[in-house]
Structures are given as C-alpha cells and as structure tokens.
N, C-alpha and C positions, 0 to 999 in steps of 0.2 A: 472748405477752402482748399484749392489745389496747390500742389507743390511743384515749383519750377525745377527743371533739371540743373545740374551743376554748371552747364555751359551758359545758361541765360539767367542764372541767379548769382548775384555778387556774394562773396564770402562775408561773414559777419565776425564780430570780435569774440563772441561767446556763444557756443552751442551747449545747451543743457539737455542731457538725455534723461528723460523721466519727468512726468508732470505730477508727481506726488508732492507732499509738503516740502521735503528737503529741496527738490528741484525748483519748485515755484518760489520758495523763499530766496534761494540763490539767484534765480532769475530777476526777482524784484530788486534785490540788493545791488546786482550788477547793473540793471537798467537805470536805476535811480542815480547811479554814478555817471550816467551818460554813455555807457557802452551799448553797442548794438547786440541784442540778445535774441536767440531763437530757441524755443523749447520744443522738443520732440517727444510726444506722448504716444505710446503704441495703442492704447485703448481708444475707443471712439468717444467716450465720455469721461471727462476728468472726474476723479473721485470714485469711480466704479471699477471693480467691485469693492464694497466696504470690507476692511480686513482688520479692524482694531476696535477696542472698546470706546475710543474717542474721549478718554478722560485726560484732560490737560490742565495743568496747574495754571492759575491766573497769574501768578508771579512769573512763571516760565514764558507764558504768552507775551507778557509785558517785556521780558528781556529780549525776545526775538522780534519785538516791534509789531505784534499782531493785536489790534484792538478787538475788544469783545463786540460781538454783533448778534442781534436777534436773528439774523439770517442763518446762523449755524448753531447757536447755543440752544440745547434742548433742556438742560437742567443745571442747577447749581449744587455743588457738593460742599458740605460743611464739616466733614470729618470722615472717620473710618471706624468700622467694627471688625476686629480681628479675633478669630476663634482658633484655639489650639486643637490638636487631635483629640485630647481628652475632654474638650468642652470648656476650657478656661477662656474667658472673653475679656478683651481689652478694647475699650472704646475711647477714641480720640475725637474731641469736639473742639471747634474753633468758633470764636464770636462772629467772624465774618466768613464768607465763602472762600474756599481755598482752591477750588477747581471747577471746571465746567465739563459737562457732558456734551460733546459736539456731534452733530449729524455730519458724518464724514464727507459725504458727497457735497453738501453745502459748504463745509469748511474748505475743501479743496477748490471748489468753484470760487469762493471768496478770495483765496490766495491767487488763483489764476487771473481773476478780474483785476486784482490789485497790481499784479505784475504787468498786465496789458496796459493799464493806465500809466504805469511808470515808463512804458515804451517797449516792453518785450513783446515778441510775437509767439503765440502758442499754437502749435499745429498738432492735431490729434490724428489717430490712425496711421502714424508714421513709426514703423518698427525698425529699430536700428539693429543690424546684425554684427557689425564690427566697427572699429575705429582705429586710428593710428596717429602717432605724433611724427612729424617729418621736418625736414630742413633744420636739423639740430635742435628741435624743440621750439621753433619759432612759429609753427602752424600745426593744425590738426585736420584730419579728414574723418568724415563719418559716412558709412556705407549703409544704405537703406535696403530693406527686403525687396523692394521693387527694382533694385539694380542702380538706383541713382546715387550720386555722391555729392556731399556738401563739404565745404571747407570753412574753417574759422581759425582765428588766432589762438584761442584757448577752448578747452572742453571741460565741462563739469558733468561727471557721470553720477546720476542719482536714480539709477534704474530699479532699486529695491533689492529684496532678498535674493531673487533669482541670480542676479549678477552675471548673466551670460556674457555680456560685452566685456565686463571687467575681467572675467576669467580668461577670455581670449587675449586681452591686452596685457595683463600682468601674470606672467608665467608662474610665479611663486604665490599666487593668491590662494589662501586657505581660510575657510570659514566653516569649521566642522560642528559648530555648537548650535545649529538651528534645530528646533523641536516642533513637531506638529501641534496645532492647537485648533480646537473647535469652539466656535462662539454661537450660542443659541439666543435668539430673541424670544423672551418669555413674557407671558401675560399673567397677571394676578400673582406677582411674586410675594406679596404680603410683607415687604420690608419697608423700613423708613426711607422715603425717597431722597432725603438729603444726605445720606451716608453711602460710602462705598464699602462693600463687604468682601472680606478675605477669609477663606477657610483653609487651614492646614489639616489634611486628612491622612490617615495611615495609608490609604490607597492612592494618595496624590503626593508621592515622595519626589517626583521629578519637578513639580511646580504646584503652587497653591491653586485653588479654585477661587473665582471671583464673581461678583455680580455688581454691575454698575447700573443703578436705576435711571431710566429715562424720565419717568414720572411715577405717579403713585401706583400705576398698574403694570407698565412695561419696563423691562430691563434687559441688559445684555449679560449673559452668564458665559464665562469662559473657563475651559479646562485644557491644560497642556500636559502631554505625557508622551513618552517614547512608544507606547503601545496601548491599544484598547482605549483610545482617547474618548470616543463618543459614548461608550458604555459607562465610563467613569463620570462623564457629564450627566448622564441620565441618573446615575446613582446619587450624585450630589443634589440634583433637583428633588429626588424622592425623599432625601433626608432633610434638606433645609427649606424647601419650598414645595411641599406636597400638593398644594392646591394650584400650582402654576401649570400653564399650558404652553407648549412650544409652538410658536407661530413663525419662526424663521430660523435659518441655519446658514452658517458660512464656515469655511476652514481655511487655514493659512499656516503660518509658522512664526515662532518667536525666537529671538536670539538669546542664548544663555552664556555667552563667552565674553572675552575682552574685546575692545576695539582694535581694528587692524591698523598697522603702521604703514601700510602701502598706500600709494596714491595721494600723498600729502605734499608733493613737490612737483615742480615743472609746470608745463602748460596743459597737462591732462590730470585732473584731480578727481577723487572719488568722495562722495558725501552720503550721509543718511544710512539706510539699511545696507546698502552695498558695501559701505565701509564699516559696518557693524557698530555704528555709533549709538548703541542701545544700552539701556540699563538692564543688566543681567538679572537683577532681582525681580523686576516686574515685566520686562519685555517692552517697555515703552521707549520710543525713540523720536517722537515728533519734536519735543523741546530740545533734547541734546543734539539730535540731528539738525535742528533748525539753527542752533548756536554755531554748529560747524559749517552749515550752509552759508551763514553770514560771513564766516571767516574765509570760506572758499571764494566768495564774491570779492572780498577785499583783496585776496591773493591774485585773482585774475586781473583785477583792476590795476594792481601794482605791476604785474607783468606787462600788460598792454601799455600803460602810461610811462613806465620807467625801466622796464626790463628786470625789475628786482624780484628775485625768487625768495622762498622761505617764509613768506607771510602766513600761509595756511598752517604750517606746522607750528609756528610760534603762537598763533592765536588760539590754537586748539589744545595747548598744554594743560590748561586748567580743567577743561572738561574731560580730557583723556586721563588725567590723574584720578578724577572722580570715578570714571567708568571702570578703570582698572581696579580701584578699591571696591567698587560695587560688585564686580565679578568675584573678588576674593570673599566678600561677605556672603554672596549667593552660594558659593561652594561650602562655606561654613554652615549655612542654614540647611543645605541639602544633606550634610553629613550629621546633623544634630538629631538625636533620637526623639521619638514622640514624647517621652517622659520629660526630657530636657526642655522641649518647646512648651510643654504644659507649665513647667516651673518658671521659665522666662516670662511668659505672658502673665502668669499669676503674680510674679514679683513686680512686673511693670504696673499692674493694676493696684496691688496692695500698697506700693510705695508712692503712688501718685505720679509716676513717671510720665503717664499720659499727659499730664498738665504741662510738663516740660516740653514734650514733643509738640503739643499744640502751639506753643510759643516759639520754639526754635527749630522745629522740624522743617524739612524742605523736600518736596516730592521729587525734585529733579536731582538735587545734590544731596542724596539721602545719607551717605556716609558722613559728609560734613555736618548735616543737620543733627544726626544722632550724636556725633562727637560733641557738638555744642550743648546738646541736651544733657549728655552725661556729665558735663563739667558744671552743671547747675546743682543747687542744693538737693533738689528732688532726684536728679540723676545720680548723685553720690549716695543718696538713701537707697535708690534702686540697686546699685552695685553691692552695697552692704547686705541688703535683703537677699539678693540673689546668691551672694557668696555663702551666706548662712544656710540658705535652702539647699545648696548643692553639696554642702559638707555632710 
C-alpha cells in the first residue's frame, strides 16, 4: 500500500510508531473508541524478526483483552522447573494451563488484523526518523525516512528497545540496562513439553538460562549475558540438553532495569520496550507493555475528546509500582551467592512453598504474587525453614 504525501493526506487523530504488540494493542484500543488511527511499522512484515520466547500468561492476555487463538498458540504451559547452581530443583505445577507459547509472527499478525477490523490503518515499510509536538501540544508531526511528513493530534511511540525516535524527542532519555540475549531454536530437547525451564548457573550470573518448549521435540533456549553470550548458551545446551540440535538462531536484547518515567504526559507518549515497561526479572514485556498500551489509548482518547491530560500516568501507577519492585528483586537475585540460591530453592521445595506459588503466583505481577504466597501457611513455613537453614 502506498503512502500519500502530507499535502494530499489528511491528518489523523492518533499516529502509532511501531507495529509490535504494544503499538498494535494501543492502536486497537484507540480505534475501538472511534479515533482515526495510523500505525507506522518500519519492517516489511509485521512480527518479523522474532525476538522473544513468546511465553505469555493466560491471565495477562485476558487482562489486556487478547483472546486465545489457534492461529498463534503453539503450546500450553502448566508450570515451571527451576534449578539452582548446585542442582537443587523446584517444580511448580498447576491444575490448569497458566501460559501459552506463541508463534510471534502469527501473534503480531493477529493483533494487526484485530486493530484493522477496529478501524486502524497499518502501513509497513515506513521508517520514522523523528517526530515533534507543536502548537503547544495540540498536534504532532512525524517525519519519514523518505522525506514525507505526517500530522496527527496525538502520537504513541512504541518503537521498541532501539528507541531512536524517542531519544531524539526526549533529551533526558536514559535506558542503560539493556543486555544482549541469544535465543536458539533447538530440536530434541528431551524436556517435558508442558513446563518452562529455568537454570541458575555459576556462569550465568547476569541472567538465568531458560527453555520454553514449543512441542515435545522443539523449544526456544535463551541466554542473556554482558559478554560471551553465545558460548554460554552452547555450554547450557551441552549440560542440560546434550542430545539437542540447534536449528535456528536469533539475537536481541532484554531490559533489566526499572520503567522510565518519561513520555507519560501530553500528546506524545511512549509505551512498551521504548518506555522500558518490562519485568526486570525475566525480560518479558508483552503483558506489562500491553497494560500500559491500553492506558496510553485511554489517555489520547481523553486528550482528543476533552483535552484532559494525566490519564496515562494515573492508569499506569499499579504496573509501575510492580515493575519497580521487580527491578529491586532482580538486583537482589543477581547479588545472591550460588550457595544462597541453592538454599532458597531447597527451602521452597522442602517446605511445600511451590504449592502456594501454584495457587497465588502471578507471572506478570510477580512480586505481588510471591508476597501473597508468603502470607499463606506454606509461605510462613518456607520462611521459617529458610531462616533456620541460613543460620
């Protein structure tokens, strides 16, 4: 589809920069409210390249209004297996599936089609180089790589971790906590297909290693580290999946810091990875970014309809509190010794704390879920067991 020049194309009420999950969720939410919405995606195909494990909680998908669909669901996950550096294992099982493994390209296409049905226009191959707010914040302009200019009343920036447009727009933008990650598609993993696997290793002190099974044979193995990332992934495979073969490779980055406080007000707002609305413990941001994307859509709708500002910041307070707490916990985990991690995981297993986590845990609001679990009888037993073990 061709793109008209600014002279012969009327301005719209919302331009969304970025056709990833956060941008497409924001576009859908704004369009279903009756706003005219244009999504600009720089890649030629929505959902490519794939850059995440695609593990999304069913509860989280429901909260952001995304129905489950066979078009993108590859597998169902019923729990997790966590292994400490010394080999202590904690297994959390649930009576019903808690998460899905999604084929990312299909998932993003599902979101794009949903936004289009709601009235949004999605244009691919449109790279934005800069944007601006003008006329006292009553309108915005977007400048494309081909020299064309588009105008809108409001702008939602959902460009992802690179955040090149955001950095130009917001002078004090700082996001120093991104870390390289490699994800390998492996075959013959030899693991139970209904569980996600987490390994804390002495050589993986920056971040744990993980495997998310796609089916009984294939899975996605990820390792993040500040250096020598690929070799560490090879080492993890040789130790935990010696019979596995690597059949695919991708690299990206994950965020390990707190969410950013910039871009939460006015007619130009920032969502998703560009705003670092990511869980520092796991690097996952589709659900938390999606919650914030819904809030951003409500914000621009309020601005366009009544000129009322401040909605975005208000609606994201709950998720921001959680993400800040998650960042604090991730720093604690990173500074915990291997021996202490062994003790914690053993205590959780021996005390039956895994049962409390299976009932009260939350993949997206992790700190809140753990706090609720600790307040249960098995949680209190775990704390007593752990206290005695550490003395």
